[in-house]
Structures are given as C-alpha cells and as structure tokens.
KEVO-870287 format. One line per field, with one value per residue: residue number from 1; y negated, x negated, z negated of N, C-alpha, C in turn. Coordinates in Angstrom, 2 decimals. Atoms other than C-alpha are relative to their C-alpha. Layout:
n: (NUM,...) $
n.c2: (Y,...) $
n.c1: (X,...) $
n.c3: (Z,...) $
ca.c2: (Y,...) $
ca.c1: (X,...) $
ca.c3: (Z,...) $
c.c2: (Y,...) $
c.c1: (X,...) $
c.c3: (Z,...) $
END
This chain:
n: (1,2,3,4,5,6,7,8,9,10,11,12,13,14,15,16,17,18,19,20,21,22,23,24,25,26,27,28,29,30,31,32,33,34,35,36,37,38,39,40,41,42,43,44,45,46,47,48,49,50,51,52,53,54,55,56,57,58,59,60,61,62,63,64,65,66,67,68,69,70,71,72,73,74,75,76,77,78,79,80,81,82,83,84,85,86,87,88,89,90,91,92,93,94,95,96,97,98,99,100,101,102,103,104,105,106,107,108,109,110,111,112,113,114,115,116,117,118,119,120,121,122,123,124,125,126,127,128,129,130,131,132,133,134,135,136,137,138,139,140,141,142,143,144,145,146,147,148,149,150,151,152,153,154,155,156,157,158,159,160,161,162,163,164,165,166,167,168,169,170,171,172,173,174,175,176,177,178,179,180,181,182,183,184,185,186,187,188,189,190,191,192,193,194,195,196,197,198,199,200,201,202,203,204,205,206,207,208,209,210,211,212,213,214,215,216,217,218,219,220,221,222,223,224,225,226,227,228,229,230,231,232,233,234,235,236,237,238,239,240,241,242,243,244,245,246,247,248,249,250,251,252,253,254,255,256,257,258,259,260,261,262,263,264,265,266,267) $
n.c2: (1.39,0.69,1.39,0.69,1.31,0.72,1.48,0.16,0.39,-1.14,-1.10,-1.26,-1.25,-1.15,-1.08,-1.31,-1.13,-1.17,-1.11,0.52,0.83,-0.84,-1.31,-0.80,-0.51,1.12,1.08,1.22,1.22,1.14,1.26,0.63,1.23,-0.01,1.35,0.87,0.89,1.38,0.45,0.68,-0.88,-0.59,0.01,-0.92,0.30,-1.16,-0.32,-1.23,-0.46,-1.22,-0.83,-0.71,-1.20,-0.10,-1.30,0.23,-0.72,0.70,1.42,0.77,0.17,-0.31,1.19,-0.18,1.42,0.21,1.26,1.03,-0.44,1.05,-0.24,0.94,-0.54,-1.33,-0.95,0.61,-0.88,-0.78,-0.87,-1.25,-1.08,-1.13,0.57,-1.11,-1.17,-0.44,-0.99,0.75,0.86,-0.69,-0.77,0.80,0.22,1.08,1.20,0.97,-0.17,-0.43,0.14,0.30,1.38,0.41,1.39,0.64,1.50,0.66,1.36,0.53,1.25,0.58,0.85,0.91,0.56,0.99,-0.57,0.52,-0.05,0.46,0.41,-0.14,0.74,-0.53,1.08,-0.39,0.33,0.99,-0.47,0.70,0.30,1.40,0.01,1.23,0.11,0.78,0.39,0.42,0.88,-0.03,-1.39,-0.41,0.51,-0.79,-0.23,-1.32,-0.22,0.93,-0.56,1.01,-0.30,0.72,0.56,-0.93,0.03,-0.81,-0.89,-0.66,0.43,-0.47,0.79,-0.77,0.80,-0.81,0.27,-0.59,-0.16,0.09,-1.07,-1.25,-0.24,-0.43,-1.28,0.13,1.30,0.25,-0.81,0.22,1.02,-0.66,0.92,-0.39,0.52,0.09,0.32,1.10,-0.12,-1.04,0.65,0.16,-1.23,-0.76,-1.33,-0.92,0.54,-0.29,0.36,-0.77,0.64,-0.59,1.09,-0.16,1.04,0.19,1.06,0.48,0.66,0.86,-0.75,-0.77,-0.79,-0.59,-1.05,-0.25,-1.17,-0.73,0.40,-0.28,0.02,0.03,0.54,1.03,0.09,0.96,-0.58,-0.26,1.18,0.25,-1.09,0.45,-0.73,0.35,-0.39,0.64,0.17,-0.04,1.25,-0.10,0.41,1.47,0.87,-0.17,0.78,1.42,0.36,-0.17,0.32,-1.19,-0.23,1.30,0.21,1.36,1.06,1.26,-0.38,-0.25,-1.42,-0.16,-1.28,-0.15,-1.05,-0.27,-0.59,-0.32,-0.37,-1.01,-0.32,0.74,-0.76) $
n.c1: (-0.39,-0.33,-0.33,0.02,-0.62,0.93,0.27,1.19,1.21,0.86,0.01,-0.19,0.08,-0.39,0.97,-0.61,0.85,-0.74,0.24,-0.09,1.17,0.80,-0.08,-0.99,-1.10,-0.92,0.52,0.14,-0.13,0.26,0.01,1.26,0.33,1.06,0.51,-0.01,1.16,-0.52,-0.64,0.93,0.80,-0.77,-1.36,-0.84,-1.41,-0.82,-0.90,-0.77,-0.10,-0.76,0.50,-1.07,0.32,-1.13,-0.53,-0.25,-1.23,-1.13,0.07,0.08,1.35,0.29,0.50,0.90,0.26,1.07,-0.18,1.13,1.45,0.92,0.96,1.15,1.19,0.29,-1.09,-0.65,-0.98,-0.88,-0.90,-0.44,0.83,-0.81,-1.19,-0.80,0.80,0.33,-0.99,-1.24,0.32,0.17,-1.23,-0.62,-1.43,-0.18,-0.09,1.11,1.06,-0.71,1.02,1.24,-0.07,-0.63,-0.26,0.08,-0.17,0.13,-0.45,0.87,-0.43,1.12,-0.47,1.19,0.00,1.04,1.27,0.37,1.38,0.37,1.40,0.27,1.21,0.53,0.80,1.09,-0.34,0.80,0.54,-0.81,-1.28,-0.44,-0.87,-0.83,-0.71,-1.18,-0.44,-1.35,-0.21,-1.27,-0.44,-0.91,-1.37,-0.59,-1.46,-0.34,-0.01,0.90,1.09,1.03,0.68,1.20,0.40,0.70,1.51,0.45,1.21,0.38,-0.94,-1.37,-0.61,-0.62,-0.56,-0.41,-1.33,-0.15,-1.45,-0.10,-0.87,0.29,-0.60,-1.40,-0.11,0.40,-0.44,-0.22,0.76,1.46,0.53,0.53,0.75,-0.09,1.00,-0.76,0.74,-0.78,0.24,-0.87,-1.23,0.22,0.46,-0.96,-0.38,1.17,1.07,0.08,1.21,0.28,0.77,0.24,-0.08,-0.31,-0.94,0.36,-0.60,1.17,-0.28,1.11,1.20,0.29,-1.12,-0.82,-0.65,0.59,-0.37,1.09,0.22,-1.15,0.20,-1.25,-0.12,-1.01,-0.59,-1.05,-1.21,0.51,0.89,0.43,0.19,-0.27,0.54,-0.79,0.43,1.18,-0.37,-1.43,-0.54,0.06,1.34,0.16,-0.55,0.86,1.23,-0.30,-0.20,1.21,1.11,0.77,0.65,0.57,-0.10,-0.51,0.98,-0.68,-1.22,0.29,0.32,0.90,0.02,1.27,0.06,1.34,-0.49,0.92,-0.72,0.93,-0.43,-1.04,-0.40) $
n.c3: (-0.23,1.27,-0.13,1.33,0.08,1.00,-0.15,-0.82,0.78,0.44,-0.98,0.63,-0.74,0.62,-0.05,0.13,0.30,-0.41,0.96,1.37,0.37,0.82,-0.63,0.61,-0.84,-0.30,-0.82,0.76,-0.74,0.82,-0.61,0.29,-0.53,-1.09,-0.40,1.13,0.00,-0.17,1.27,0.96,0.97,1.17,-0.34,0.72,0.04,0.26,-1.09,0.06,-1.37,-0.26,-1.10,-0.70,-0.86,-0.86,-0.38,-1.41,-0.41,0.57,-0.19,1.28,0.63,1.40,0.56,1.21,0.47,1.05,0.80,-0.13,0.14,-0.14,-1.11,0.08,-0.72,0.57,-0.26,-1.16,-0.64,0.90,-0.72,0.53,-0.31,-0.35,-0.65,-0.55,-0.02,-1.36,-0.46,-0.42,-1.12,-1.26,-0.29,-1.04,0.29,0.89,-0.82,0.28,-1.04,-1.30,-1.09,0.70,0.37,1.27,0.06,1.31,0.02,1.30,0.25,1.04,0.56,0.76,1.10,0.22,1.37,0.27,0.49,1.26,0.21,1.35,0.20,1.35,0.47,1.25,0.56,0.88,1.40,0.61,1.30,1.04,-0.45,0.40,1.20,0.03,1.26,-0.06,1.43,0.17,1.15,0.75,-0.16,1.06,-0.28,-1.08,-0.08,-0.45,-1.42,-0.72,-0.76,-0.32,-1.23,-0.14,-1.28,-0.90,-0.04,-1.21,0.10,-1.30,-0.96,0.33,1.06,1.08,1.16,1.07,0.65,1.34,0.32,1.48,0.53,-0.63,-1.26,-0.02,0.65,1.31,0.38,1.38,0.85,-0.20,-0.92,-1.18,-0.91,-1.41,-0.98,-1.25,-1.14,-0.66,-1.44,-0.54,-0.53,-1.37,-0.57,-0.86,0.57,0.21,0.75,1.31,0.72,1.28,1.01,1.31,0.90,1.44,0.57,1.43,0.83,0.82,1.21,0.49,0.21,-1.21,-0.57,0.97,-0.69,-1.33,-0.74,-0.57,-1.45,-0.85,-1.43,-0.64,-1.39,-0.10,-1.36,-0.09,0.71,1.38,0.11,1.39,0.86,1.37,1.15,1.10,1.37,0.58,1.38,0.23,0.47,1.45,0.33,-0.39,0.98,1.18,-0.21,0.07,1.35,0.87,-0.80,-0.07,-1.25,-0.48,-1.43,-0.21,0.40,-0.13,-0.63,-1.38,-0.24,-1.14,-0.79,-0.79,-1.03,-0.64,-1.23,-1.11,-1.28,-0.57,-1.42,-0.66,-1.21) $
ca.c2: (14.06,11.44,8.03,5.44,2.52,-0.01,-3.71,-5.12,-6.28,-2.79,0.17,3.70,7.26,10.63,13.31,16.96,19.92,22.99,25.36,23.18,20.54,23.09,26.15,28.05,29.09,25.58,22.68,19.49,16.01,12.73,9.11,7.18,3.63,3.05,0.13,-1.31,-3.27,-6.37,-6.45,-8.68,-7.28,-5.10,-4.93,-3.23,-2.98,-0.67,1.07,3.55,5.74,8.63,11.37,12.82,16.34,16.59,19.72,20.00,22.31,20.53,17.04,16.13,15.05,16.54,13.62,13.70,10.50,9.27,6.76,3.77,4.51,2.30,2.15,0.78,1.50,4.44,6.03,5.20,8.16,9.82,12.65,16.20,19.06,21.51,19.85,23.08,26.71,28.17,30.99,28.56,26.35,29.02,30.70,29.49,29.79,26.95,24.46,22.70,24.15,24.26,24.89,24.58,21.03,19.54,16.10,14.08,10.46,8.02,4.88,2.62,-0.12,-2.25,-3.88,-6.97,-8.23,-11.19,-10.36,-10.81,-11.66,-11.86,-13.69,-12.84,-15.31,-13.56,-16.26,-15.85,-15.48,-18.33,-17.67,-20.18,-20.00,-23.44,-24.31,-26.81,-28.11,-29.65,-31.62,-31.96,-34.91,-35.01,-31.26,-30.96,-32.82,-29.98,-29.40,-26.17,-24.92,-27.55,-26.99,-28.87,-29.14,-30.22,-32.39,-30.46,-29.59,-28.17,-25.17,-24.08,-25.98,-24.36,-26.47,-25.23,-26.43,-25.03,-24.72,-24.15,-22.83,-23.94,-21.10,-18.33,-16.86,-15.51,-12.11,-13.56,-16.72,-18.23,-15.80,-16.91,-19.39,-18.57,-20.09,-19.96,-20.43,-21.73,-21.78,-25.16,-24.51,-21.50,-23.93,-24.31,-20.77,-18.83,-15.30,-13.61,-15.98,-15.13,-15.98,-13.71,-15.16,-13.90,-16.01,-16.31,-18.27,-19.82,-21.92,-24.08,-25.42,-27.63,-24.88,-23.47,-20.88,-19.81,-17.56,-15.92,-13.57,-10.78,-11.06,-11.38,-10.90,-11.79,-12.23,-15.51,-15.72,-17.91,-15.53,-14.95,-18.32,-17.90,-15.67,-15.90,-14.81,-14.61,-13.96,-16.50,-17.21,-16.34,-19.08,-17.87,-18.18,-21.55,-23.07,-21.69,-23.20,-26.54,-26.55,-25.36,-26.57,-22.98,-22.06,-25.71,-25.53,-28.87,-31.81,-35.16,-33.43,-32.48,-28.99,-27.96,-25.29,-23.94,-21.98,-20.38,-19.41,-17.85,-17.85,-14.74,-14.07,-16.22,-14.28) $
ca.c1: (79.32,79.72,81.37,81.02,83.23,80.97,80.18,77.77,75.42,74.13,73.18,74.19,73.73,75.03,72.46,73.55,71.81,73.14,71.55,72.29,69.96,68.68,69.15,72.31,75.70,77.11,76.65,75.32,76.27,74.94,75.55,72.25,71.01,68.95,66.90,66.34,63.27,65.47,66.92,65.40,62.86,64.30,67.58,70.44,74.20,77.06,79.40,82.27,82.61,84.61,83.15,85.61,85.54,87.78,89.95,89.92,92.91,95.30,94.04,93.72,90.81,89.47,88.58,85.66,85.61,82.70,83.27,81.01,77.30,74.25,72.14,68.61,65.04,64.69,68.06,69.23,71.54,74.46,76.79,77.85,75.44,78.33,80.70,81.96,80.84,79.08,81.55,84.53,82.73,81.82,85.25,86.75,90.29,89.66,89.22,86.09,83.67,84.93,82.63,79.71,80.73,81.59,83.09,82.15,82.88,82.45,84.13,82.02,83.19,80.21,80.75,78.45,77.41,75.48,71.78,70.67,67.00,65.58,62.36,60.83,58.41,56.34,55.04,51.78,52.45,51.23,48.99,51.06,54.80,56.54,58.22,61.08,62.67,66.10,67.10,70.74,71.49,74.14,74.42,76.32,79.30,80.25,83.82,85.56,85.06,82.39,79.77,76.52,74.80,71.22,69.78,68.41,64.69,62.74,60.34,58.67,61.16,64.14,66.53,67.72,69.76,70.68,74.08,74.85,78.33,79.21,81.83,80.06,81.11,84.62,83.79,82.55,84.47,84.33,81.71,78.28,76.14,75.32,72.75,72.94,70.30,71.92,70.26,71.55,70.00,72.32,75.17,73.55,72.45,73.82,75.15,71.78,69.64,68.42,65.80,64.20,63.03,61.60,62.21,62.51,65.37,64.44,65.95,63.32,63.24,61.05,58.61,58.63,60.72,63.68,65.48,64.01,65.28,63.14,61.72,64.62,64.81,67.60,68.43,70.27,72.60,75.34,77.91,75.78,74.32,73.69,72.55,73.91,72.11,74.55,74.13,71.36,72.99,76.36,78.70,78.72,74.93,75.14,77.44,75.22,72.15,73.88,74.94,71.69,69.40,68.19,65.77,65.11,66.34,68.07,65.59,67.34,70.47,68.84,68.76,65.98,66.35,63.43,63.14,59.93,60.41,58.43,60.00,58.63,60.60,62.57,64.45) $
ca.c3: (5.18,2.41,2.06,-0.73,-1.53,-3.20,-3.82,-1.23,-4.01,-4.68,-2.51,-3.48,-2.39,-3.28,-4.20,-3.73,-5.26,-3.35,-5.93,-8.93,-10.43,-12.89,-10.57,-11.38,-10.02,-9.47,-7.07,-8.67,-7.42,-8.62,-7.84,-7.53,-6.98,-3.79,-2.55,-6.02,-5.01,-4.20,-7.75,-10.50,-12.85,-15.69,-13.85,-15.74,-15.47,-16.38,-13.94,-13.90,-10.84,-9.35,-7.09,-4.57,-3.04,0.00,0.54,4.35,4.39,2.12,2.93,-0.79,-2.89,-6.06,-8.32,-10.89,-12.92,-15.04,-17.85,-18.21,-17.74,-17.93,-14.72,-15.00,-13.76,-16.17,-15.56,-12.03,-11.41,-13.18,-12.18,-12.54,-12.96,-12.43,-9.96,-8.37,-8.52,-5.44,-5.25,-5.00,-2.53,0.02,-0.21,3.07,1.72,-0.81,1.98,0.63,3.15,6.73,9.73,7.29,6.47,3.02,2.50,-0.53,-1.51,-4.31,-5.68,-7.83,-10.19,-11.43,-14.76,-14.95,-18.39,-19.66,-20.15,-23.68,-24.22,-27.75,-28.52,-31.83,-33.49,-36.04,-38.35,-40.08,-43.83,-45.85,-48.84,-50.88,-50.11,-50.33,-53.60,-53.73,-56.88,-57.35,-60.53,-61.51,-63.71,-66.48,-66.33,-69.59,-67.99,-65.75,-64.64,-63.94,-60.40,-59.67,-57.06,-56.89,-53.47,-52.99,-50.20,-47.25,-47.10,-44.19,-44.23,-41.02,-38.88,-40.59,-42.73,-46.06,-49.06,-52.46,-54.21,-57.86,-58.82,-62.31,-62.56,-60.58,-57.31,-56.39,-57.94,-61.21,-61.72,-65.15,-66.38,-65.06,-63.29,-59.73,-57.29,-53.58,-50.89,-47.64,-44.21,-42.92,-39.49,-39.06,-38.21,-34.84,-34.25,-31.28,-31.78,-31.50,-33.44,-36.93,-39.56,-42.22,-45.39,-48.67,-51.74,-55.52,-57.28,-60.63,-63.41,-65.15,-68.63,-70.76,-71.34,-67.87,-66.07,-68.07,-65.56,-62.42,-59.78,-58.53,-54.98,-52.58,-48.81,-46.41,-42.74,-42.11,-39.10,-37.81,-39.49,-42.66,-43.57,-47.31,-50.05,-53.63,-56.74,-59.56,-63.35,-63.92,-67.24,-68.63,-69.51,-73.13,-73.17,-71.37,-73.89,-76.74,-75.10,-74.69,-78.28,-79.83,-76.98,-76.97,-74.17,-73.54,-69.91,-70.33,-70.46,-70.99,-69.77,-66.56,-65.17,-62.74,-60.06,-58.11,-54.89,-53.72,-50.12,-47.23,-43.73,-42.03,-38.76,-36.36,-33.70) $
c.c2: (-0.65,-1.39,-0.64,-1.35,-0.78,-1.46,-0.19,-0.38,1.12,1.13,1.32,1.10,1.18,1.04,1.33,1.05,1.27,1.12,-0.45,-0.78,0.79,1.48,0.85,0.38,-1.14,-1.03,-1.28,-1.26,-1.23,-1.32,-0.80,-1.39,0.23,-1.44,-0.99,-1.06,-1.56,-0.50,-0.70,1.00,0.37,-0.12,1.07,-0.39,1.33,0.20,1.28,0.48,1.43,0.70,0.83,1.25,0.30,1.47,-0.17,0.78,-0.72,-1.48,-0.84,-0.04,0.49,-1.16,0.39,-1.35,0.02,-1.34,-0.86,0.57,-1.19,0.43,-1.02,0.76,1.39,1.07,-0.56,0.94,0.77,0.94,1.24,1.17,1.30,-0.45,1.15,1.27,0.37,0.92,-0.66,-0.80,0.81,0.88,-0.87,-0.27,-1.23,-1.28,-1.10,0.09,0.56,-0.32,-0.54,-1.46,-0.22,-1.53,-0.55,-1.48,-0.55,-1.40,-0.48,-1.31,-0.51,-0.99,-0.94,-0.47,-1.03,0.66,-0.72,0.20,-0.55,-0.26,0.06,-0.79,0.52,-1.07,0.53,-0.34,-0.98,0.56,-0.53,-0.34,-1.36,0.14,-1.34,-0.03,-0.98,-0.31,-0.46,-0.86,0.16,1.42,0.42,-0.40,0.76,0.05,1.35,-0.07,-1.01,0.64,-1.12,0.43,-0.93,-0.68,1.05,-0.15,0.96,0.82,0.70,-0.30,0.55,-0.78,0.86,-0.94,1.02,-0.42,0.66,-0.02,0.00,1.12,1.33,0.05,0.54,1.30,-0.10,-1.29,-0.13,0.76,-0.30,-1.20,0.59,-1.05,0.61,-0.68,-0.02,-0.39,-1.02,0.11,1.01,-0.50,-0.11,1.19,0.54,1.43,0.83,-0.57,0.38,-0.32,0.90,-0.78,0.86,-1.15,0.45,-1.14,-0.16,-1.21,-0.42,-0.71,-0.86,0.69,0.89,0.69,0.73,1.24,0.18,1.25,0.82,-0.52,0.46,-0.22,0.02,-0.48,-1.04,-0.15,-0.99,0.50,0.37,-1.03,-0.12,1.29,-0.49,0.94,-0.42,0.42,-0.65,-0.17,0.06,-1.27,-0.05,-0.43,-1.45,-0.87,0.06,-0.85,-1.52,-0.49,-0.02,-0.53,1.14,0.17,-1.22,-0.19,-1.27,-1.02,-1.31,0.23,0.24,1.47,0.06,1.37,-0.01,1.14,0.16,0.85,0.13,0.48,0.87,0.22,-0.96,0.73,-0.79) $
c.c1: (0.38,0.42,-0.04,0.64,-0.76,0.00,-1.20,-1.27,-0.96,0.11,-0.02,-0.23,0.45,-1.13,0.63,-1.03,0.76,-0.16,0.10,-1.31,-0.98,0.00,0.99,1.06,0.97,-0.75,-0.07,0.11,-0.23,0.08,-1.29,-0.12,-1.04,-0.41,0.01,-1.08,0.46,0.65,-1.02,-0.69,0.84,1.47,0.77,1.49,0.77,0.96,0.81,0.11,0.77,-0.66,1.17,-0.53,1.28,0.33,0.46,1.17,1.21,-0.02,0.02,-1.38,0.03,-0.73,-0.76,-0.41,-1.07,0.29,-1.22,-1.39,-0.88,-1.01,-1.16,-1.23,-0.30,1.03,0.80,1.06,0.81,0.89,0.40,-0.95,0.76,1.28,1.02,-0.89,-0.29,1.09,1.26,-0.30,-0.03,1.21,0.78,1.47,0.23,-0.01,-1.09,-1.15,0.62,-1.06,-1.35,-0.12,0.70,0.11,0.08,0.12,-0.21,0.59,-0.64,0.61,-1.19,0.55,-1.19,0.12,-1.12,-1.25,-0.38,-1.54,-0.34,-1.51,-0.28,-1.34,-0.45,-0.88,-1.01,0.31,-0.95,-0.50,0.79,1.31,0.42,0.94,0.73,0.76,1.13,0.49,1.46,0.13,1.34,0.65,1.11,1.43,0.65,1.49,0.23,0.00,-0.90,-1.07,-0.94,-0.74,-1.19,-0.11,-0.69,-1.43,-0.34,-1.22,-0.14,1.12,1.42,0.54,0.74,0.68,0.37,1.36,-0.13,1.53,0.10,0.88,-0.37,0.65,1.44,0.15,-0.34,0.38,0.18,-0.94,-1.52,-0.30,-0.71,-0.73,-0.01,-1.01,0.77,-1.01,0.84,-0.17,0.92,1.23,-0.10,-0.58,0.96,0.20,-1.12,-1.13,0.06,-1.34,-0.06,-0.77,-0.11,-0.12,0.27,0.97,-0.39,0.78,-1.05,0.48,-1.20,-1.32,-0.37,1.22,0.77,0.73,-0.66,0.58,-1.22,-0.25,1.20,-0.29,1.33,-0.20,1.05,0.41,1.12,1.26,-0.39,-1.06,-0.63,-0.22,0.19,-0.63,0.83,-0.70,-1.38,0.13,1.49,0.48,0.05,-1.37,-0.28,0.50,-0.82,-1.28,0.27,0.15,-1.21,-1.32,-0.99,-0.60,-0.59,0.15,0.62,-0.99,0.68,1.22,-0.16,-0.46,-0.85,0.06,-1.19,0.26,-1.42,0.25,-1.11,0.85,-0.93,0.31,1.03,0.32,1.01) $
c.c3: (-1.28,0.29,-1.42,0.13,-1.08,0.29,0.86,-0.82,-0.30,1.08,-0.80,0.90,-0.86,0.15,-0.29,-0.19,0.27,-1.03,-1.44,-0.34,-0.85,0.42,-0.80,1.00,0.43,0.91,-0.87,0.93,-0.80,0.78,-0.42,0.61,1.10,0.30,-1.14,0.03,0.18,-1.29,-0.88,-0.87,-1.18,0.29,-0.81,0.06,-0.30,1.20,-0.39,1.48,0.05,1.23,0.50,0.77,0.74,0.38,1.53,0.53,-0.45,0.26,-1.24,-0.55,-1.40,-0.57,-1.24,-0.47,-1.10,-0.69,0.13,-0.30,0.26,1.06,-0.20,0.67,-0.54,0.29,1.19,0.69,-1.13,0.79,-0.69,0.34,0.47,0.67,0.43,0.04,1.46,0.52,0.53,1.27,1.32,0.34,1.01,-0.29,-0.94,0.74,-0.18,0.98,1.24,1.08,-0.58,-0.37,-1.31,0.01,-1.39,0.09,-1.43,0.03,-1.17,-0.50,-0.90,-1.01,-0.39,-1.40,-0.11,-0.54,-1.29,-0.18,-1.39,-0.01,-1.50,-0.29,-1.28,-0.64,-0.95,-1.44,-0.58,-1.34,-1.17,0.58,-0.55,-1.20,0.08,-1.31,0.16,-1.46,0.08,-1.28,-0.69,0.13,-0.97,0.31,1.16,-0.08,0.60,1.54,0.78,0.75,0.24,1.28,0.14,1.34,0.79,-0.05,1.13,-0.26,1.25,1.08,-0.17,-1.15,-0.97,-0.97,-1.11,-0.52,-1.34,-0.28,-1.49,-0.61,0.70,1.35,-0.18,-0.81,-1.54,-0.64,-1.45,-0.95,0.08,0.90,1.16,0.86,1.33,0.88,1.43,1.14,0.85,1.54,0.71,0.59,1.52,0.77,0.98,-0.56,-0.35,-0.86,-1.48,-0.58,-1.23,-0.92,-1.29,-0.99,-1.44,-0.36,-1.50,-0.65,-0.95,-1.24,-0.41,-0.11,1.22,0.54,-1.04,0.51,1.35,0.60,0.30,1.46,0.82,1.46,0.66,1.42,0.07,1.44,0.02,-0.76,-1.44,-0.41,-1.42,-0.75,-1.44,-0.99,-1.20,-1.35,-0.42,-1.47,-0.18,-0.59,-1.58,-0.47,0.34,-1.00,-1.32,0.20,-0.02,-1.41,-0.84,0.72,0.08,1.40,0.63,1.57,0.33,-0.56,0.36,0.83,1.51,0.15,1.29,0.65,0.94,0.96,0.52,1.23,1.06,1.17,0.78,1.45,0.52,1.33,0.78) $
END
C-alpha cells in the first residue's frame, strides 16, 4: 500500500523494485511522474520529496528525504536504489512487513521556476566589417580626469559609442590613454540578453594608423556593457608627441579614433 501527498497539478507514483533496481540485496523505491501527456512541451521543474516507510509495530515512519531534483521528460524519476535491505524488511520483528504488506508514502514539494528561453541569432559575417571614426577637436587642451564620449552609432541594429579616458582607467590613472567601446543597447538588455562582437581599436594620425590593438572579442551584457583597451600611448609619450608633433597623430589639434567592428552573435 502507498500514499502520496501532492499538489493536484501533477500526478505521481511510487515504483518499487523488490529485488533492487540493479539486482542486489536491497529494496529500491523511486518517486516518478505519471500522466505527463497533459503537461506543456519540454516541461521541467524542480522538487524536493520525502519517502516514508511505515513501521506497523511501532506506528512510526522512517523518513528518507531527497534534496532538490530536476524532473523532466528525460529524467522523470528519482529515489533510493538501496532504501532498505531485504534481510531487514522480511524480518517480522522489524515491523516493516506484516501479513505480507508494506506501507510506503511520499510527500512532494514542487518548486516552480520561471522558464528561460534563449534565442540565438547567428549573423552572417560581413566581408567588410564596419568602420566608424570619431574626431576629437582641441585635443591638446585636455584636463585631468577628463572623459570624451562619442555620439552613438548603429551596427546591425545594435547601438554603440566610444569613450576616451585622458588619464587612463582606474588601474592606470595618470599613466596612459585608454579607449573604451560601449554597447549602448545593453542598457535595455534583460538578464539573459548578450551580444558578441569582434573589433579593432585604432588611433589615427596624419600618415595613417598610429596605434592599433590586436583583434579583440567580447560578450556585451547588461552587467558588462563595455570593453576597455588601455596603453594606446603613455602620457609621457603623449606629451612628447604634442611638443614635437611626433607620430603626427594630431592634425590641426584633432585626434581621430577608429573602431572596426563585426557583430557576430545576438542572444
């Protein structure tokens, strides 16, 4: 005989293996879902449960608790491969088997959770990634701790902007010039949304590219909206370049930053 205390949303049953699930010296007992045809496609939920074994002499229950387990179409049963030994069960003095009857029960607590569905858009790589340039006027008039921020630009329906830190980031303050790529669209992302991009960051001069990062790749999310490339040029080198016009990266006191970017995945 068996009893189950359960929520009416789900149907359960106890499966008993008198000789053990894998044939041995123990009784196996499992809690299993039944009548799953009425559940939505790809159903899944977590549950904790306790299986009870009633002692018909003492009137007490032996409790066998299972911590949180995931039930789904692939794994619809959990339990104990060795609930009790055959020797103990058939011993009449233990009280578990009386008049050839055993009493089992179960109590189930279903833990519902929000279903998370991810949609991955794999974008066909472009032969020519988009290039955006940003010119900063009167660059020589920088101030300590100043941050320049570009206007937003859109690439494959994702909004971006660039930042330039005149004194570097928090780990290199006062020592270098740092450039940052910011995914502006990430401000509206939900917890699970993300975008993968590959890109190059460059500092241009009169004769072409003066400084360039290697190929960079980053996942942008609501909690990680930007990527910073530091050490474009040290401030010692920057002051020397300004004084001597070395490298020619200032043209009419204008500094040009360039980003070459390819948006690859949108999740």
